[in-house]
Structures are given as structure tokens and as C-alpha cells.
N, C-alpha and C positions, 0 to 999 in steps of 0.2 A: 508534402505528404498527400498521398492518394487516399481519399476517403474510403475507397473500396478495400483498403488493407485493414481497416478497423473492424476486425472480426472477433476480438476477445471481449468478453463481458467483464468489466472491472467493477467490483463491489467495494465500497468504502464503509468501514466499520469504526465505531467509537467505543472505547472502554467504558463500562458502566460500573459505578460503585453504589452500594446501598449501605445505609447505616445499620448497625446492629444494636441490640438493647443495652450495650455497655458503653456507648459513646464513641465507638470506633467505626471503622468502615470495612466492608467486605467487597471483594471483587466479584461482580455478578456476571461477568462475561462481556460479550460484545453486542452492540445494537447496530443494525443496518441503517446507514445514513442515506446513501444514494448509490445507484447503479448506472454506469455509463458504458458506452462502447469505446474501445481503444485498440491500439496496436502494441503488442508486447514482444520483447525478445530477451533472451538470456544473455547477460554480459559475461559473468564468470561463475564458476562453481569449483572453488578450490578447497582443499583440506587444510585446516589450521589446528595447531596444537595449543590448547588453552588449559592451564591448570592440570597438566598431565593427561588430558583427554583429547582425543582427536575428533574434531567437529568439521562438518562441511558447511561452508557459507555460500549461499546462492544469491547472486545479485541479478536483478532484472531491470530493464528500462521499459517504461510505459509511456506512450504518447496519446494524449486525449485532447479534445477541443477545449479552448480556454473558457468559453462561457459555461460549459458543464462543470468545470472545476471550481468556478467562482461560487457555486452553490455549496461546495464542500469546505468546511473549516478544517485545515490540515493539522491542527494541534492535537497531539496524541491520537492520531488516526492510523489505522492499518488498512490494507486493501488485499483483496483476493482476486486472482486471475482465473476466470472460468470456474469459480467455486472451490479451487484447491489451493492449499498453502496460505499462510498469513504473512504478508510482507509489511515491514515497517518502512515508512517514508524517510529516506535519508537526504534527498536533494530534490529541489524543484527548480526547473529552468523554464522561464516564460519567453516565448518568441512572439513579439508583437507584429512582426511582418506576416507570418503565416497564421497567427492566432491559434497556436497550439501550445500545450504545456508538456514538458518532458519530466517524468518522475523517475527517480532511481530508488529502488527499495531492496532490502535485505530480508531473506526468509527468517522468520521468527520461529524458534524451536521450543 
């Protein structure tokens, strides 16, 4: 991987919940965890029929440096590419030879 291709800003977010006055929890949105530089490309963008509705599924592949991803705990995390869209992490592949990590994510609607 050529480091000059890492032009996209990848921001990692974690879901935040807060307790309400009745003993339950409310979803409070997302909190920014870390921002790194990476390379992203679209893998697929197909239309799928689910429950009688037609939805578009976008899949992307993101390549980042391994040591920047070690800071991020990927449990229940999402990421945004250049500030647009919110992608759920589906797959993580580590390459020990090149010291890069490949993430595959699906657009969350």
C-alpha cells in the first residue's frame, strides 16, 4: 500500500447510552473515539428486497495502518468516511507483513 493513497479521513464512533429516571437506558447518539487517515473504496451497492421494501446496501473497504487501529476498540463501533454516512464494521483483516488493517463495512440507514 502506498501511503500517498491514504487521503480519506476515517472517524470512529461508539454508541453512547445514558440511564433514565425509570431504571432503563436511552440511546444518546454517538461519541467520536478516534480519527485516522486511510484509503477507502466502494465494493458494492446493490438493491435488496427486505420485508416488502426495497433498500440499497452499500459496502466499502477501508485500509488503515495497524498501529492506529490498535487504539480503537472495535466492539459496537461505527465509522464515517470523510464525515458522511455511518458504516458498521463487518469484517477486520490484519496483514502482519505490511502492517495494515482492512475493514469492511455496511452503510447503516
